[in-house]
C-alpha positions in Angstrom: 21.5 24.1 -8.4 17.9 23.0 -7.7 16.9 26.4 -6.4 18.2 28.1 -9.5 16.5 25.5 -11.7 13.0 25.9 -10.2 13.2 29.7 -10.4 13.7 29.6 -14.2 10.9 30.9 -16.4 8.3 28.3 -17.4 9.4 28.2 -21.0 13.0 27.4 -20.0 11.8 24.6 -17.7 9.6 23.2 -20.5 12.5 23.2 -22.9 14.7 21.5 -20.3 12.2 18.7 -19.7 11.4 18.2 -23.4 14.9 18.5 -24.9 17.4 18.2 -22.0 19.8 20.7 -20.6 22.6 21.9 -22.8 24.8 22.6 -19.8 24.3 19.2 -18.0 27.7 17.9 -19.2 29.8 20.7 -17.8 27.6 22.0 -15.0 25.6 19.0 -13.8 21.9 18.1 -14.1 19.4 19.8 -11.8 17.3 16.7 -11.8 20.3 14.6 -10.6 21.0 17.3 -8.0 17.4 17.0 -6.7 17.8 13.2 -6.5 21.0 13.7 -4.5 19.1 16.0 -2.1 16.8 13.1 -1.3 19.8 10.9 -0.5 21.3 13.6 1.7 18.0 14.1 3.6 17.8 10.4 4.3 21.3 10.4 5.8 20.7 13.4 8.1 19.3 13.3 11.6 15.5 13.4 11.7 15.4 17.0 12.9 17.9 18.3 10.3 16.4 16.2 7.6 12.9 17.6 8.4 14.2 21.2 8.2 15.9 20.5 4.8 12.8 18.6 3.6 10.7 21.7 4.3 13.1 24.0 2.3 13.2 21.6 -0.6 9.4 21.2 -0.4 8.9 24.9 -0.9 11.2 24.8 -3.9 9.4 21.8 -5.4 6.1 23.6 -5.0 7.4 26.3 -7.3 7.5 23.8 -10.1 3.9 22.8 -9.5 2.5 26.3 -9.9 
């Protein structure tokens, strides 16, 4: 869900953050999904958590561009 969210066009992301997602009720919130990823990473072994953190970091960087 997070990967699909960060790959959306900028105008769609802007709309989501300004007005909310219209599909959050049925499909879940990508922001809540990202928060869940942090919880999962903290529960993983250090090596596996590091690998997932690197993947998530690359996705997060797409939002900053």
